[in-house]
N, C-alpha and C positions, 0 to 999 in steps of 0.2 A: 618472355622470359618472366616478364613480373609478376607477369601471372601467376607462374612456375612460384614464385618464394613469396606472392602472399598465402600459395596453399601449404607450401611448405611451414611458412606463419606460423598461422588457422592451426594447422596440427601439431606445430611441437605446443603449440600455449595450450589446446587441447587436451595433449597423450601427455608432456615431457611434463608441465607445471604439475598434474596434478599429480602425477610418479612422485614429483621432487615433494609433494607436504606427504604424502604417506599415511591420508586419515579419509580416501575415495574406497565408501564400499558399491557391492555391487547387492542386488536383490534385499534391499531392504523395503521390511512393509512401510506402510505410512504410519502408523499407531506407534512404529518403532525413530521414529522421527520427532528431533525435539523442537520446533522452531514458531517462532514465533510470529504472528502477520502473513501468513503464505497467503499466495500466489500464485495463479496457475495460468502459464501462453500455451494454449495448446495449438504448436504448429502444424498448420497442414504442410509446407514447403518439405518440413522434415516426417512430418508423422509423429512427434514427440511434443510428449507435455512436459516442457520446463518450468519448475517451483525456486521463487524465491522468498525472501522475503527479512527480517530480522538478520542481522550478524553479515549481507555483505554474499551469502554462499547461494550455489543453485544446485538443483535437484534436477537428476532428467529422469521420463519413465515413458514407456510404451503403452502399456494402461493403465497410469493408475494404481494399478496395486503392487508391484514390486519397484524399489527408486535408486537408484545409482547416484553415487556424491557423498561429499557435497565438495565442488569444485570452487574456486576464488576467480570470477569473473571481473570485481571494478576496480577497473586504476584508474586512481585519481593522482592528482599536483601535488608531490611532498609540500612546494611551495605556495599553494593557493590560501586561502582564508581555513581551507580543512585542517591543516596541519599533514605531517606523516600519515601519521596512523588513525584518521578520526571514524567514532561509533559508525554505523548503517544499519536503518532501520527502518522495516517495510518497503525492502524492494516490491517494483511493480514492473513489469515488462512488458512493455508496448508496439505492437508490428506499424508501422505507420509510413507508406510510401517507400517501400523498399527498406525502409534501416529497420532496426528493432533500437528501442528507446528504456533507459533504464533508468526510472520513475525512484529516487530514492531519500531518504531525509540523513542528513549527514551533521554530524555533532562534532564539535574540536573543544574538549573539554579542559583545554590550555585556556582558551579565551572565555573573557567574562563578560555577557554585554550588559546586565542589571543585575542587582540586589532588588527586591521587593519581598515585602514580608518575612523578613530574614532570611531567605532563599537567593541565591547563589545563581543565577540562571548564564546559560555556557553560550557561546556561538552554537546554533545550532536553526537551518536551514532545509526546505526542501529544493533539492536541485537534477537535478536529467544526465547523462553522460550518452552515448553513443555508439552500434557498433553495425557491422553489416551482417554478421552474423546471432540466432537467437542466443550461443553460447553465450557468447563473449569474445574479446574482452568489448568490455564497456570503458570506451576514454569520456574524458573531456569535450568542449565542446566550446562554440565562439564567447559566450557572455562567462564571467567568472562568478554572477548572483547571477538568482533567479529575484531573489525578495530580497527585502532592506534588511542590511547588519545589526540594526539591535531591534527587530522581530525575533524573536524563538517562532520556528512555523516549522512542521513536520507532516508526513505522510499523504505528501502531492501525488495525485490522482491525475490522468489525464482524458480530455472529451473535448471531441467538437460538434460545437452548437449550435443549433438552428440558420444562424450566419455564414456558415461556414469555417466559422475561426478557430483554431484551434485556441483551446484553453488549459490550466495546471488549478484544480478544485484542491485545495490543503486545508491546514487548519493551523490556526495564529494558536499559540499554546496558552493556555489560563493561565499560568507561571506568573506571564507578567500581565494579563489584564484581567484576571481575575475575574471572568466570566469567557471560557473558551469560544473560540466563534470557527465556521465553514466561510471559507471566502476563495478567491477567482481573480484569477489575474491571464489575462489574455498572453498567448508562445507565439514566438516567431513561425514565419511559414514552416519552417525545418526545426522548428522544438528548441535553434540553441537559445534562446535568449528569450525575453518580455521586454512587454509592453506595458510602460504604465505602472498604474497602481494599482493593487489588489484592493478586490469591492467586497464587500459584505453582505454573504447568502443569508444565512439565520446563526444564532448562539445559543451556545448550550443549555440556558434556562426557559429558551424554547419548546424544548420538551416537554411534553404530559408524563412521561414514565420513568426517567432518569431522577435519583433522587438521591438527597445526603442530606446528616443531621451537621447544624452546627454546634456553636460552644457550650450553646444552653440546652440541648440536644431538643433542639424546633426542624423540622422536616422541611427542605428547602429543594431546588431545583436543584439538581449536580452541575459541577462549574465546568464538565472533561468533555470532548468533542477530539474521537477517532477518528481513523481509520473513515473518509468516504472514498464511495464509489456510485460511480452513477451507472445507467439500464434505462434503456424503455420495455414497457412492457408491452405485448401483444398487439393492444388496441392503441400503440404509440404514447402511452403518459410515459414522460420521464421523470423514473423516480432515482430518489439516492438512498443507499446504505449506508449508516454510519452509526458507531456506538459513542457508549457512554458507562457509567454504573450504575445499578441499584442498591444504595449504599455499597456493601463490600466485595458485591457480585456486577463481576464484568456481564453487559449485554445490550445485546443487536439490536436497533431501530432501524427504522424507514420513516424519508417522507415523498412527500411529491409537488413537483411545482405546478403551479395551477396553470403557469404561462406557456408552457410545453418547452422552456428554456431556462437556463441558468439563473435568469435573475427573476426565477417567481414571480408570486410569493410561493413558500414553502411552508406545505402543510404539513406538521410530525401527526406520524399516526399515532392514538390514544393506548397503544400498548405493543408490546416487543416483538420482533420479528420468527426467533430464537427458544429455543430450551431458554433458564439461566445458564450460565459464567459459558455463554459460546458470545465470538465478536470477531471485530476487524474483518467483517464478511468481504468477498466477494464473487460475481458470477463469471461462468463460464460454460463454452459446450463443449461436449465431450466427440470425437469423432465421428460417432455413431447419433450423435443429435439429442445425446440425453441434459438435459440446464443442470446445473447442479453449483451449489454454492458451497466456497471456500470460505473455512473458519476457523478460527484454533480455539484453546479451553485450556484452562491452571486447571495445575492440581499441583497438592503442596507432597515431597517427597523429603525424608528427611529433614525438611524445617528448611525444604528450596522450594520455590514453585519454577514448576516448569511450566513449558506452552505446547501444546499438542495439537497438530493439522487435523482436519475434520472434515468430513462432505454431507451435504446435504440435495436431496432430490426437491428440486423448485419448480413450479409451473408459473409459466411466465405469458398465459395465453392470455388472458382476461385484463381487466383494467387494473389488476393490483399484483405483487410477485404473491406469491403461498406459498410458505414452507410443506414440503409432502411426505419424510419421514428422512432417518440416517443413511448414506448410503455408503456399501462398504464394498469395494471393488473385490 
């Protein structure tokens, strides 16, 4: 009886809730979707692609060409530090030990944690939710916080290092530290919380390709770190996609770990991996074995900046990630 009730509950969440939203659409082309920080989970159990990103919504597709959504899948605790209606950025879906995990950045705009150089910094942090299904609902776990309350952190992603331990890799935002970093923190075995303190992997200023100008017009390294994603090449080399800016152009870079572990040292590639105006990348494999990169682009429409998801074919067979060509499903 309990199993039946659980099945009815899941069905109601997927059908009744989506109908109540009144905005779910079917057969939507990828380039018609407006989405920042797209992340694809290719779920073998359901033979379905699930796409998340900024906004806390989920899209699903059988072929990467036509999509259905958006569905609301994240259920947060209104009495937690996030507040009743947190902003949700850069959500990722990860399948681990028979469950599905929702790594995302949550912002409570009503709570201010710091003021630096005139900028008010809001309560923002990477956090993890859990579900028994790829389509949710994703709900809170044991720990109320994964990262310090007085640090703005974002874009947390998931990695199992060579020591067999799970980690969150995330950005410590430049708004507070002036030179954005990418860091790691160990997670509990069931990902329900974190251990210890974050450890530095590298800084934004380590990049040879990212650039900005100071108040006097002098060129210097950009201060932004954004969207880390870990991967292994065909030769077993550990790499990381991450994004910054080349002046006013959002740009995707790559770094590789000399030790083959998260501890690095991380050596930055001299040039970006994608053409200009693509970033916040991730990698996934299609059900027929094709290796793809998901990114978003920026575009101005009637004075508004919109973000559109895209795919690129990539080659991971060698010692480095190689971008092949745009992929149009």
